[in-house]
Biopython code that builds the backbone (N, CA, C, O; Angstrom):
import numpy as np
from Bio.PDB.StructureBuilder import StructureBuilder

atoms = [
    (1, "UNK", "N", (16.668, 18.157, -9.682)),
    (1, "UNK", "CA", (15.684, 17.113, -9.931)),
    (1, "UNK", "C", (15.477, 17.002, -11.443)),
    (1, "UNK", "O", (15.295, 18.006, -12.133)),
    (2, "UNK", "N", (15.508, 15.781, -11.937)),
    (2, "UNK", "CA", (15.376, 15.603, -13.383)),
    (2, "UNK", "C", (13.918, 15.778, -13.831)),
    (2, "UNK", "O", (12.986, 15.727, -13.029)),
    (3, "UNK", "N", (13.763, 15.984, -15.129)),
    (3, "UNK", "CA", (12.446, 16.286, -15.700)),
    (3, "UNK", "C", (11.452, 15.144, -15.482)),
    (3, "UNK", "O", (10.278, 15.392, -15.207)),
    (4, "UNK", "N", (11.906, 13.907, -15.602)),
    (4, "UNK", "CA", (11.040, 12.740, -15.432)),
    (4, "UNK", "C", (10.473, 12.696, -14.008)),
    (4, "UNK", "O", (9.279, 12.467, -13.815)),
    (5, "UNK", "N", (11.330, 12.916, -13.029)),
    (5, "UNK", "CA", (10.896, 12.917, -11.623)),
    (5, "UNK", "C", (9.925, 14.052, -11.381)),
    (5, "UNK", "O", (8.888, 13.854, -10.747)),
    (6, "UNK", "N", (10.237, 15.219, -11.868)),
    (6, "UNK", "CA", (9.363, 16.385, -11.710)),
    (6, "UNK", "C", (7.990, 16.125, -12.329)),
    (6, "UNK", "O", (6.964, 16.476, -11.748)),
    (7, "UNK", "N", (7.979, 15.514, -13.499)),
    (7, "UNK", "CA", (6.716, 15.191, -14.165)),
    (7, "UNK", "C", (5.891, 14.229, -13.333)),
    (7, "UNK", "O", (4.691, 14.441, -13.154)),
    (8, "UNK", "N", (6.513, 13.173, -12.819)),
    (8, "UNK", "CA", (5.793, 12.182, -12.005)),
    (8, "UNK", "C", (5.232, 12.811, -10.738)),
    (8, "UNK", "O", (4.090, 12.541, -10.366)),
    (9, "UNK", "N", (6.009, 13.632, -10.085)),
    (9, "UNK", "CA", (5.538, 14.287, -8.865)),
    (9, "UNK", "C", (4.356, 15.212, -9.161)),
    (9, "UNK", "O", (3.382, 15.249, -8.409)),
    (10, "UNK", "N", (4.451, 15.944, -10.247)),
    (10, "UNK", "CA", (3.340, 16.819, -10.635)),
    (10, "UNK", "C", (2.112, 16.018, -11.058)),
    (10, "UNK", "O", (0.981, 16.455, -10.846)),
    (11, "UNK", "N", (2.330, 14.853, -11.653)),
    (11, "UNK", "CA", (1.203, 13.976, -11.992)),
    (11, "UNK", "C", (0.450, 13.538, -10.734)),
    (11, "UNK", "O", (-0.778, 13.458, -10.735)),
    (12, "UNK", "N", (1.186, 13.260, -9.678)),
    (12, "UNK", "CA", (0.557, 12.867, -8.414)),
    (12, "UNK", "C", (-0.285, 14.009, -7.865)),
    (12, "UNK", "O", (-1.431, 13.801, -7.467)),
    (13, "UNK", "N", (0.271, 15.202, -7.842)),
    (13, "UNK", "CA", (-0.463, 16.373, -7.344)),
    (13, "UNK", "C", (-1.718, 16.605, -8.182)),
    (13, "UNK", "O", (-2.799, 16.832, -7.638)),
    (14, "UNK", "N", (-1.575, 16.549, -9.493)),
    (14, "UNK", "CA", (-2.723, 16.768, -10.379)),
    (14, "UNK", "C", (-3.809, 15.713, -10.147)),
    (14, "UNK", "O", (-4.993, 16.045, -10.092)),
    (15, "UNK", "N", (-3.417, 14.463, -10.013)),
    (15, "UNK", "CA", (-4.390, 13.389, -9.796)),
    (15, "UNK", "C", (-5.130, 13.586, -8.476)),
    (15, "UNK", "O", (-6.344, 13.392, -8.412)),
    (16, "UNK", "N", (-4.419, 13.963, -7.442)),
    (16, "UNK", "CA", (-5.064, 14.228, -6.145)),
    (16, "UNK", "C", (-6.039, 15.385, -6.275)),
    (16, "UNK", "O", (-7.161, 15.312, -5.774)),
    (17, "UNK", "N", (-5.624, 16.442, -6.936)),
    (17, "UNK", "CA", (-6.509, 17.592, -7.128)),
    (17, "UNK", "C", (-7.767, 17.201, -7.910)),
    (17, "UNK", "O", (-8.869, 17.641, -7.581)),
    (18, "UNK", "N", (-7.599, 16.382, -8.936)),
    (18, "UNK", "CA", (-8.755, 15.942, -9.719)),
    (18, "UNK", "C", (-9.693, 15.075, -8.885)),
    (18, "UNK", "O", (-10.911, 15.235, -8.959)),
    (19, "UNK", "N", (-9.142, 14.168, -8.101)),
    (19, "UNK", "CA", (-9.981, 13.339, -7.226)),
    (19, "UNK", "C", (-10.801, 14.223, -6.304)),
    (19, "UNK", "O", (-12.006, 14.023, -6.147)),
    (20, "UNK", "N", (-10.152, 15.192, -5.700)),
    (20, "UNK", "CA", (-10.878, 16.099, -4.799)),
    (20, "UNK", "C", (-11.961, 16.882, -5.537)),
    (20, "UNK", "O", (-13.037, 17.130, -4.994)),
    (21, "UNK", "N", (-11.673, 17.263, -6.758)),
    (21, "UNK", "CA", (-12.667, 17.962, -7.570)),
    (21, "UNK", "C", (-13.842, 17.042, -7.905)),
    (21, "UNK", "O", (-14.998, 17.463, -7.851)),
    (22, "UNK", "N", (-13.549, 15.798, -8.248)),
    (22, "UNK", "CA", (-14.592, 14.847, -8.633)),
    (22, "UNK", "C", (-15.553, 14.550, -7.489)),
    (22, "UNK", "O", (-16.744, 14.343, -7.720)),
    (23, "UNK", "N", (-15.056, 14.527, -6.273)),
    (23, "UNK", "CA", (-15.899, 14.138, -5.129)),
    (23, "UNK", "C", (-16.254, 15.310, -4.229)),
    (23, "UNK", "O", (-16.805, 15.124, -3.144)),
    (24, "UNK", "N", (-15.943, 16.500, -4.675)),
    (24, "UNK", "CA", (-16.214, 17.696, -3.883)),
    (24, "UNK", "C", (-17.658, 17.704, -3.393)),
    (24, "UNK", "O", (-18.600, 17.616, -4.181)),
    (25, "UNK", "N", (-17.808, 17.810, -2.095)),
    (25, "UNK", "CA", (-19.121, 17.894, -1.437)),
    (25, "UNK", "C", (-19.969, 16.629, -1.576)),
    (25, "UNK", "O", (-21.147, 16.652, -1.221)),
    (26, "UNK", "N", (-19.415, 15.537, -2.077)),
    (26, "UNK", "CA", (-20.180, 14.296, -2.185)),
    (26, "UNK", "C", (-20.087, 13.507, -0.878)),
    (26, "UNK", "O", (-18.999, 13.307, -0.337)),
    (27, "UNK", "N", (-21.204, 13.078, -0.398)),
    (27, "UNK", "CA", (-21.260, 12.146, 0.724)),
    (27, "UNK", "C", (-21.086, 10.738, 0.156)),
    (27, "UNK", "O", (-21.184, 10.527, -1.052)),
    (28, "UNK", "N", (-20.829, 9.785, 1.041)),
    (28, "UNK", "CA", (-20.622, 8.406, 0.595)),
    (28, "UNK", "C", (-21.789, 7.893, -0.237)),
    (28, "UNK", "O", (-21.577, 7.287, -1.287)),
    (29, "UNK", "N", (-23.011, 8.125, 0.212)),
    (29, "UNK", "CA", (-24.183, 7.634, -0.527)),
    (29, "UNK", "C", (-24.237, 8.204, -1.940)),
    (29, "UNK", "O", (-24.585, 7.498, -2.887)),
    (30, "UNK", "N", (-23.893, 9.477, -2.079)),
    (30, "UNK", "CA", (-23.878, 10.095, -3.407)),
    (30, "UNK", "C", (-22.788, 9.469, -4.288)),
    (30, "UNK", "O", (-23.003, 9.203, -5.471)),
    (31, "UNK", "N", (-21.626, 9.243, -3.688)),
    (31, "UNK", "CA", (-20.516, 8.646, -4.428)),
    (31, "UNK", "C", (-20.866, 7.231, -4.892)),
    (31, "UNK", "O", (-20.529, 6.841, -6.010)),
    (32, "UNK", "N", (-21.531, 6.477, -4.049)),
    (32, "UNK", "CA", (-21.898, 5.103, -4.397)),
    (32, "UNK", "C", (-22.877, 5.043, -5.565)),
    (32, "UNK", "O", (-22.950, 4.033, -6.266)),
    (33, "UNK", "N", (-23.624, 6.112, -5.773)),
    (33, "UNK", "CA", (-24.589, 6.174, -6.876)),
    (33, "UNK", "C", (-24.004, 6.784, -8.149)),
    (33, "UNK", "O", (-24.609, 6.692, -9.217)),
    (34, "UNK", "N", (-22.831, 7.405, -8.038)),
    (34, "UNK", "CA", (-22.246, 8.165, -9.142)),
    (34, "UNK", "C", (-21.130, 7.362, -9.819)),
    (34, "UNK", "O", (-19.957, 7.487, -9.469)),
    (35, "UNK", "N", (-21.513, 6.551, -10.777)),
    (35, "UNK", "CA", (-20.567, 5.673, -11.472)),
    (35, "UNK", "C", (-19.468, 6.469, -12.171)),
    (35, "UNK", "O", (-18.309, 6.055, -12.176)),
    (36, "UNK", "N", (-19.824, 7.605, -12.757)),
    (36, "UNK", "CA", (-18.816, 8.409, -13.456)),
    (36, "UNK", "C", (-17.728, 8.879, -12.500)),
    (36, "UNK", "O", (-16.542, 8.789, -12.816)),
    (37, "UNK", "N", (-18.122, 9.378, -11.339)),
    (37, "UNK", "CA", (-17.133, 9.820, -10.353)),
    (37, "UNK", "C", (-16.289, 8.650, -9.866)),
    (37, "UNK", "O", (-15.077, 8.781, -9.694)),
    (38, "UNK", "N", (-16.925, 7.519, -9.646)),
    (38, "UNK", "CA", (-16.181, 6.336, -9.200)),
    (38, "UNK", "C", (-15.089, 5.970, -10.198)),
    (38, "UNK", "O", (-13.934, 5.768, -9.823)),
    (39, "UNK", "N", (-15.463, 5.888, -11.461)),
    (39, "UNK", "CA", (-14.498, 5.497, -12.488)),
    (39, "UNK", "C", (-13.406, 6.544, -12.661)),
    (39, "UNK", "O", (-12.244, 6.202, -12.879)),
    (40, "UNK", "N", (-13.771, 7.806, -12.567)),
    (40, "UNK", "CA", (-12.782, 8.880, -12.680)),
    (40, "UNK", "C", (-11.796, 8.831, -11.515)),
    (40, "UNK", "O", (-10.594, 9.013, -11.710)),
    (41, "UNK", "N", (-12.294, 8.591, -10.324)),
    (41, "UNK", "CA", (-11.437, 8.510, -9.139)),
    (41, "UNK", "C", (-10.513, 7.294, -9.241)),
    (41, "UNK", "O", (-9.320, 7.394, -8.954)),
    (42, "UNK", "N", (-11.055, 6.162, -9.645)),
    (42, "UNK", "CA", (-10.226, 4.962, -9.784)),
    (42, "UNK", "C", (-9.081, 5.196, -10.768)),
    (42, "UNK", "O", (-7.948, 4.784, -10.521)),
    (43, "UNK", "N", (-9.382, 5.855, -11.876)),
    (43, "UNK", "CA", (-8.335, 6.126, -12.862)),
    (43, "UNK", "C", (-7.237, 7.016, -12.267)),
    (43, "UNK", "O", (-6.053, 6.792, -12.518)),
    (44, "UNK", "N", (-7.623, 8.006, -11.493)),
    (44, "UNK", "CA", (-6.630, 8.889, -10.885)),
    (44, "UNK", "C", (-5.784, 8.145, -9.851)),
    (44, "UNK", "O", (-4.591, 8.419, -9.715)),
    (45, "UNK", "N", (-6.393, 7.209, -9.124)),
    (45, "UNK", "CA", (-5.612, 6.395, -8.197)),
    (45, "UNK", "C", (-4.594, 5.534, -8.954)),
    (45, "UNK", "O", (-3.487, 5.304, -8.468)),
    (46, "UNK", "N", (-4.971, 5.065, -10.136)),
    (46, "UNK", "CA", (-4.015, 4.309, -10.959)),
    (46, "UNK", "C", (-2.850, 5.209, -11.369)),
    (46, "UNK", "O", (-1.695, 4.786, -11.328)),
    (47, "UNK", "N", (-3.145, 6.431, -11.758)),
    (47, "UNK", "CA", (-2.093, 7.382, -12.121)),
    (47, "UNK", "C", (-1.163, 7.626, -10.940)),
    (47, "UNK", "O", (0.057, 7.630, -11.104)),
    (48, "UNK", "N", (-1.722, 7.827, -9.761)),
    (48, "UNK", "CA", (-0.905, 8.069, -8.567)),
    (48, "UNK", "C", (0.027, 6.887, -8.322)),
    (48, "UNK", "O", (1.230, 7.067, -8.129)),
    (49, "UNK", "N", (-0.525, 5.689, -8.329)),
    (49, "UNK", "CA", (0.292, 4.504, -8.074)),
    (49, "UNK", "C", (1.367, 4.286, -9.117)),
    (49, "UNK", "O", (2.491, 3.906, -8.791)),
    (50, "UNK", "N", (1.025, 4.525, -10.361)),
    (50, "UNK", "CA", (1.991, 4.364, -11.448)),
    (50, "UNK", "C", (3.106, 5.398, -11.331)),
    (50, "UNK", "O", (4.276, 5.081, -11.545)),
    (51, "UNK", "N", (2.748, 6.616, -10.995)),
    (51, "UNK", "CA", (3.758, 7.665, -10.830)),
    (51, "UNK", "C", (4.700, 7.328, -9.684)),
    (51, "UNK", "O", (5.917, 7.453, -9.820)),
    (52, "UNK", "N", (4.141, 6.900, -8.552)),
    (52, "UNK", "CA", (4.979, 6.527, -7.408)),
    (52, "UNK", "C", (5.896, 5.367, -7.783)),
    (52, "UNK", "O", (7.080, 5.363, -7.446)),
    (53, "UNK", "N", (5.340, 4.392, -8.478)),
    (53, "UNK", "CA", (6.120, 3.214, -8.890)),
    (53, "UNK", "C", (7.325, 3.596, -9.749)),
    (53, "UNK", "O", (8.355, 2.923, -9.718)),
    (54, "UNK", "N", (7.193, 4.665, -10.505)),
    (54, "UNK", "CA", (8.257, 5.082, -11.410)),
    (54, "UNK", "C", (9.204, 6.123, -10.837)),
    (54, "UNK", "O", (10.089, 6.612, -11.539)),
    (55, "UNK", "N", (9.027, 6.463, -9.575)),
    (55, "UNK", "CA", (9.978, 7.357, -8.914)),
    (55, "UNK", "C", (11.144, 6.539, -8.374)),
    (55, "UNK", "O", (10.989, 5.372, -8.013)),
    (56, "UNK", "N", (12.293, 7.161, -8.327)),
    (56, "UNK", "CA", (13.483, 6.481, -7.826)),
    (56, "UNK", "C", (13.315, 6.152, -6.343)),
    (56, "UNK", "O", (12.974, 7.022, -5.542)),
    (57, "UNK", "N", (13.555, 4.903, -5.988)),
    (57, "UNK", "CA", (13.374, 4.465, -4.604)),
    (57, "UNK", "C", (14.270, 5.231, -3.641)),
    (57, "UNK", "O", (13.887, 5.467, -2.496)),
    (58, "UNK", "N", (15.453, 5.620, -4.090)),
    (58, "UNK", "CA", (16.356, 6.373, -3.201)),
    (58, "UNK", "C", (15.757, 7.733, -2.838)),
    (58, "UNK", "O", (15.994, 8.242, -1.742)),
    (59, "UNK", "N", (14.991, 8.316, -3.742)),
    (59, "UNK", "CA", (14.286, 9.560, -3.435)),
    (59, "UNK", "C", (13.184, 9.302, -2.415)),
    (59, "UNK", "O", (13.068, 10.019, -1.421)),
    (60, "UNK", "N", (12.383, 8.281, -2.664)),
    (60, "UNK", "CA", (11.273, 7.968, -1.767)),
    (60, "UNK", "C", (11.766, 7.627, -0.358)),
    (60, "UNK", "O", (11.120, 7.974, 0.631)),
    (61, "UNK", "N", (12.892, 6.959, -0.274)),
    (61, "UNK", "CA", (13.432, 6.553, 1.027)),
    (61, "UNK", "C", (13.790, 7.739, 1.913)),
    (61, "UNK", "O", (13.945, 7.579, 3.123)),
    (62, "UNK", "N", (13.922, 8.908, 1.338)),
    (62, "UNK", "CA", (14.262, 10.106, 2.106)),
    (62, "UNK", "C", (13.067, 10.698, 2.845)),
    (62, "UNK", "O", (13.227, 11.606, 3.661)),
    (63, "UNK", "N", (11.864, 10.184, 2.561)),
    (63, "UNK", "CA", (10.645, 10.764, 3.124)),
    (63, "UNK", "C", (9.827, 9.680, 3.818)),
    (63, "UNK", "O", (9.625, 8.588, 3.287)),
    (64, "UNK", "N", (9.371, 10.007, 4.997)),
    (64, "UNK", "CA", (8.627, 9.067, 5.815)),
    (64, "UNK", "C", (7.173, 9.004, 5.340)),
    (64, "UNK", "O", (6.311, 9.760, 5.789)),
    (65, "UNK", "N", (6.943, 8.085, 4.425)),
    (65, "UNK", "CA", (5.607, 7.862, 3.899)),
    (65, "UNK", "C", (5.527, 6.400, 3.469)),
    (65, "UNK", "O", (6.513, 5.859, 2.968)),
    (66, "UNK", "N", (4.385, 5.753, 3.649)),
    (66, "UNK", "CA", (4.248, 4.359, 3.226)),
    (66, "UNK", "C", (4.028, 4.246, 1.716)),
    (66, "UNK", "O", (2.904, 4.041, 1.260)),
    (67, "UNK", "N", (5.100, 4.380, 0.956)),
    (67, "UNK", "CA", (5.035, 4.430, -0.504)),
    (67, "UNK", "C", (4.462, 3.161, -1.115)),
    (67, "UNK", "O", (3.970, 3.186, -2.244)),
    (68, "UNK", "N", (4.518, 2.063, -0.395)),
    (68, "UNK", "CA", (3.978, 0.808, -0.930)),
    (68, "UNK", "C", (2.454, 0.868, -1.073)),
    (68, "UNK", "O", (1.883, 0.136, -1.881)),
    (69, "UNK", "N", (1.794, 1.727, -0.300)),
    (69, "UNK", "CA", (0.331, 1.775, -0.336)),
    (69, "UNK", "C", (-0.203, 2.263, -1.683)),
    (69, "UNK", "O", (-1.043, 1.578, -2.265)),
    (70, "UNK", "N", (0.240, 3.411, -2.210)),
    (70, "UNK", "CA", (-0.296, 3.808, -3.526)),
    (70, "UNK", "C", (0.076, 2.823, -4.632)),
    (70, "UNK", "O", (-0.701, 2.617, -5.565)),
    (71, "UNK", "N", (1.261, 2.213, -4.534)),
    (71, "UNK", "CA", (1.651, 1.224, -5.547)),
    (71, "UNK", "C", (0.740, -0.002, -5.475)),
    (71, "UNK", "O", (0.264, -0.497, -6.497)),
    (72, "UNK", "N", (0.507, -0.478, -4.261)),
    (72, "UNK", "CA", (-0.348, -1.656, -4.078)),
    (72, "UNK", "C", (-1.789, -1.367, -4.467)),
    (72, "UNK", "O", (-2.464, -2.209, -5.058)),
    (73, "UNK", "N", (-2.254, -0.168, -4.128)),
    (73, "UNK", "CA", (-3.637, 0.207, -4.460)),
    (73, "UNK", "C", (-3.816, 0.263, -5.971)),
    (73, "UNK", "O", (-4.843, -0.166, -6.497)),
    (74, "UNK", "N", (-2.825, 0.785, -6.660)),
    (74, "UNK", "CA", (-2.864, 0.825, -8.131)),
    (74, "UNK", "C", (-2.966, -0.585, -8.691)),
    (74, "UNK", "O", (-3.776, -0.849, -9.580)),
    (75, "UNK", "N", (-2.138, -1.494, -8.165)),
    (75, "UNK", "CA", (-2.159, -2.875, -8.646)),
    (75, "UNK", "C", (-3.497, -3.541, -8.367)),
    (75, "UNK", "O", (-4.017, -4.284, -9.199)),
    (76, "UNK", "N", (-4.046, -3.272, -7.202)),
    (76, "UNK", "CA", (-5.334, -3.852, -6.851)),
    (76, "UNK", "C", (-6.424, -3.369, -7.805)),
    (76, "UNK", "O", (-7.223, -4.167, -8.295)),
    (77, "UNK", "N", (-6.456, -2.075, -8.063)),
    (77, "UNK", "CA", (-7.468, -1.518, -8.974)),
    (77, "UNK", "C", (-7.308, -2.107, -10.372)),
    (77, "UNK", "O", (-8.292, -2.476, -11.015)),
    (78, "UNK", "N", (-6.067, -2.191, -10.837)),
    (78, "UNK", "CA", (-5.821, -2.658, -12.201)),
    (78, "UNK", "C", (-6.059, -4.155, -12.379)),
    (78, "UNK", "O", (-6.534, -4.591, -13.428)),
    (79, "UNK", "N", (-5.731, -4.935, -11.359)),
    (79, "UNK", "CA", (-5.764, -6.387, -11.528)),
    (79, "UNK", "C", (-6.891, -7.091, -10.780)),
    (79, "UNK", "O", (-7.273, -8.206, -11.137)),
    (80, "UNK", "N", (-7.412, -6.459, -9.767)),
    (80, "UNK", "CA", (-8.486, -7.064, -8.971)),
    (80, "UNK", "C", (-9.751, -6.195, -9.030)),
    (80, "UNK", "O", (-10.524, -6.130, -8.073)),
    (81, "UNK", "N", (-9.939, -5.538, -10.163)),
    (81, "UNK", "CA", (-11.034, -4.586, -10.331)),
    (81, "UNK", "C", (-12.394, -5.168, -9.964)),
    (81, "UNK", "O", (-13.286, -4.432, -9.543)),
    (82, "UNK", "N", (-12.563, -6.453, -10.115)),
    (82, "UNK", "CA", (-13.838, -7.100, -9.820)),
    (82, "UNK", "C", (-14.078, -7.258, -8.312)),
    (82, "UNK", "O", (-15.190, -7.582, -7.894)),
    (83, "UNK", "N", (-13.041, -7.032, -7.495)),
    (83, "UNK", "CA", (-13.171, -7.150, -6.036)),
    (83, "UNK", "C", (-13.144, -5.807, -5.310)),
    (83, "UNK", "O", (-13.068, -5.772, -4.082)),
    (84, "UNK", "N", (-13.205, -4.729, -6.036)),
    (84, "UNK", "CA", (-13.116, -3.398, -5.421)),
    (84, "UNK", "C", (-14.377, -3.114, -4.617)),
    (84, "UNK", "O", (-15.497, -3.277, -5.102)),
    (85, "UNK", "N", (-14.169, -2.692, -3.394)),
    (85, "UNK", "CA", (-15.281, -2.214, -2.568)),
    (85, "UNK", "C", (-15.226, -0.688, -2.648)),
    (85, "UNK", "O", (-14.359, -0.048, -2.052)),
    (86, "UNK", "N", (-16.155, -0.135, -3.384)),
    (86, "UNK", "CA", (-16.082, 1.288, -3.738)),
    (86, "UNK", "C", (-16.139, 2.194, -2.511)),
    (86, "UNK", "O", (-15.602, 3.301, -2.547)),
    (87, "UNK", "N", (-16.771, 1.756, -1.434)),
    (87, "UNK", "CA", (-16.776, 2.589, -0.230)),
    (87, "UNK", "C", (-15.371, 2.725, 0.345)),
    (87, "UNK", "O", (-15.055, 3.747, 0.954)),
    (88, "UNK", "N", (-14.530, 1.722, 0.167)),
    (88, "UNK", "CA", (-13.135, 1.829, 0.626)),
    (88, "UNK", "C", (-12.362, 2.837, -0.220)),
    (88, "UNK", "O", (-11.484, 3.539, 0.281)),
    (89, "UNK", "N", (-12.694, 2.899, -1.487)),
    (89, "UNK", "CA", (-12.076, 3.897, -2.361)),
    (89, "UNK", "C", (-12.447, 5.291, -1.867)),
    (89, "UNK", "O", (-11.601, 6.183, -1.801)),
    (90, "UNK", "N", (-13.707, 5.465, -1.526)),
    (90, "UNK", "CA", (-14.170, 6.762, -1.014)),
    (90, "UNK", "C", (-13.376, 7.155, 0.229)),
    (90, "UNK", "O", (-12.941, 8.300, 0.349)),
    (91, "UNK", "N", (-13.187, 6.229, 1.138)),
    (91, "UNK", "CA", (-12.444, 6.537, 2.370)),
    (91, "UNK", "C", (-10.954, 6.724, 2.112)),
    (91, "UNK", "O", (-10.289, 7.452, 2.850)),
    (92, "UNK", "N", (-10.425, 6.089, 1.089)),
    (92, "UNK", "CA", (-9.013, 6.261, 0.739)),
    (92, "UNK", "C", (-8.719, 7.682, 0.272)),
    (92, "UNK", "O", (-7.581, 8.144, 0.349)),
    (93, "UNK", "N", (-9.731, 8.358, -0.204)),
    (93, "UNK", "CA", (-9.547, 9.744, -0.648)),
    (93, "UNK", "C", (-9.036, 10.612, 0.501)),
    (93, "UNK", "O", (-8.241, 11.528, 0.286)),
    (94, "UNK", "N", (-9.488, 10.326, 1.704)),
    (94, "UNK", "CA", (-9.036, 11.101, 2.870)),
    (94, "UNK", "C", (-7.541, 10.951, 3.126)),
    (94, "UNK", "O", (-6.918, 11.843, 3.700)),
    (95, "UNK", "N", (-6.965, 9.832, 2.707)),
    (95, "UNK", "CA", (-5.543, 9.590, 2.928)),
    (95, "UNK", "C", (-4.651, 10.366, 1.965)),
    (95, "UNK", "O", (-3.431, 10.384, 2.125)),
    (96, "UNK", "N", (-5.241, 10.992, 0.989)),
    (96, "UNK", "CA", (-4.451, 11.693, -0.023)),
    (96, "UNK", "C", (-3.862, 13.005, 0.465)),
    (96, "UNK", "O", (-2.907, 13.507, -0.127)),
    (97, "UNK", "N", (-4.404, 13.562, 1.517)),
    (97, "UNK", "CA", (-3.889, 14.829, 2.041)),
    (97, "UNK", "C", (-2.429, 14.696, 2.446)),
    (97, "UNK", "O", (-1.604, 15.548, 2.114)),
    (98, "UNK", "N", (-2.117, 13.639, 3.156)),
    (98, "UNK", "CA", (-0.738, 13.427, 3.591)),
    (98, "UNK", "C", (0.181, 13.202, 2.402)),
    (98, "UNK", "O", (1.287, 13.742, 2.358)),
    (99, "UNK", "N", (-0.266, 12.413, 1.445)),
    (99, "UNK", "CA", (0.550, 12.178, 0.251)),
    (99, "UNK", "C", (0.837, 13.491, -0.469)),
    (99, "UNK", "O", (1.971, 13.742, -0.877)),
    (100, "UNK", "N", (-0.172, 14.317, -0.626)),
    (100, "UNK", "CA", (0.035, 15.609, -1.294)),
    (100, "UNK", "C", (1.057, 16.457, -0.546)),
    (100, "UNK", "O", (1.910, 17.090, -1.168)),
    (101, "UNK", "N", (0.980, 16.473, 0.780)),
    (101, "UNK", "CA", (1.934, 17.249, 1.578)),
    (101, "UNK", "C", (3.362, 16.748, 1.385)),
    (101, "UNK", "O", (4.289, 17.547, 1.248)),
    (102, "UNK", "N", (3.540, 15.427, 1.373)),
    (102, "UNK", "CA", (4.880, 14.860, 1.195)),
    (102, "UNK", "C", (5.403, 15.170, -0.207)),
    (102, "UNK", "O", (6.568, 15.535, -0.361)),
    (103, "UNK", "N", (4.571, 15.031, -1.214)),
    (103, "UNK", "CA", (5.001, 15.315, -2.588)),
    (103, "UNK", "C", (5.359, 16.802, -2.728)),
    (103, "UNK", "O", (6.343, 17.141, -3.385)),
    (104, "UNK", "N", (4.585, 17.664, -2.131)),
    (104, "UNK", "CA", (4.916, 19.105, -2.181)),
    (104, "UNK", "C", (6.257, 19.383, -1.497)),
    (104, "UNK", "O", (7.037, 20.217, -1.956)),
    (105, "UNK", "N", (6.512, 18.678, -0.402)),
    (105, "UNK", "CA", (7.789, 18.813, 0.292)),
    (105, "UNK", "C", (8.944, 18.380, -0.622)),
    (105, "UNK", "O", (9.972, 19.054, -0.690)),
    (106, "UNK", "N", (8.771, 17.271, -1.310)),
    (106, "UNK", "CA", (9.797, 16.800, -2.247)),
    (106, "UNK", "C", (10.023, 17.834, -3.336)),
    (106, "UNK", "O", (11.165, 18.112, -3.699)),
    (107, "UNK", "N", (8.952, 18.402, -3.856)),
    (107, "UNK", "CA", (9.074, 19.402, -4.924)),
    (107, "UNK", "C", (9.812, 20.663, -4.465)),
    (107, "UNK", "O", (10.432, 21.351, -5.277)),
    (108, "UNK", "N", (9.746, 20.959, -3.195)),
    (108, "UNK", "CA", (10.432, 22.149, -2.668)),
    (108, "UNK", "C", (11.940, 21.968, -2.569)),
    (108, "UNK", "O", (12.682, 22.947, -2.488)),
    (109, "UNK", "N", (12.392, 20.728, -2.576)),
    (109, "UNK", "CA", (13.835, 20.475, -2.413)),
    (109, "UNK", "C", (14.553, 20.362, -3.723)),
    (109, "UNK", "O", (15.766, 20.151, -3.746)),
]
sb = StructureBuilder()
sb.init_structure("model")
sb.init_model(0)
sb.init_chain("A")
sb.init_seg("    ")
for serial, (resi, resn, name, xyz) in enumerate(atoms, 1):
    if name == "N":
        sb.init_residue(resn, " ", resi, " ")
    sb.init_atom(name, np.array(xyz, "f"), 0.0, 1.0, " ", f" {name:<3s}", serial, name[0])
structure = sb.get_structure()
């Protein structure tokens, strides 16, 4: 695996870990009141989407994961920021567990 790919994969893992750290033990109501956590989480989602976007598609095709979702979510945050429903961002955090597992699997190969 080349250095660029390894860096992108590790960026995804780091961003997921940071998101989990930012919202650790926060309920939805707390998250909705915490602008700093919201902005920090949104930035990490942008990093995840950008990293996925820059991975070789032939690599991604080897793993059963909806790779278009993090890419699309990144684009939505970056370009449609005024339409973000922050509660959906909070619920999207739960979907990161599967992504982390798939990325760890890729790193093992």
